[in-house]
C-alpha positions in Angstrom: 94.8 -10.5 -69.7 92.3 -8.4 -68.0 92.5 -5.0 -70.3 91.5 -7.7 -73.9 88.2 -7.6 -72.2 88.0 -4.2 -71.4 89.5 -3.3 -74.9 86.8 -5.7 -76.5 83.9 -4.2 -74.6 84.9 -0.1 -75.6 84.8 -1.5 -79.5 81.9 -3.2 -79.8 79.5 -0.9 -77.6 80.1 2.0 -79.8 79.8 0.0 -82.9 76.5 -1.5 -80.7 75.7 2.0 -79.9 75.7 3.6 -83.8 73.9 0.3 -84.9 71.2 1.2 -82.2 70.8 5.2 -82.8 71.1 4.9 -86.9 67.6 3.5 -87.6 66.3 6.1 -85.0 67.6 9.0 -86.6 66.7 8.5 -89.8 63.2 8.5 -88.3 64.0 11.6 -86.8 63.7 15.3 -88.4 67.5 15.9 -89.3 67.5 19.9 -88.5 66.6 19.3 -85.2 69.1 16.2 -84.7 71.9 18.6 -85.8 71.9 20.7 -82.1 71.6 17.6 -80.1 74.7 15.9 -81.8 77.5 17.2 -79.6 75.4 16.0 -76.7 75.3 13.2 -77.7 78.9 11.2 -76.9 78.2 12.9 -73.5 74.9 11.4 -72.2 73.7 7.7 -71.7 72.3 7.9 -75.3 69.7 4.7 -75.7 66.9 4.3 -77.4 64.2 5.4 -75.1 65.9 8.7 -74.5 66.4 9.4 -78.2 62.2 8.5 -78.7 61.2 11.0 -75.2 64.0 13.9 -77.2 62.2 13.0 -80.7 58.5 13.4 -78.3 60.0 17.1 -76.8 61.0 18.5 -80.1 57.9 17.6 -82.2 55.7 19.0 -79.2 
């Protein structure tokens, strides 16, 4: 019984993360994203960190 909520969260979280990241990724230039993509699953990615990365890349 305790496993089900965990599985639900594990299923929903990636979907929410993708839905949050996708609009931001479309704003970013494509080429600088490519080296960052392998790092995304490792880091706790939030829109704020992506915006910060974007500012670093563009500056």
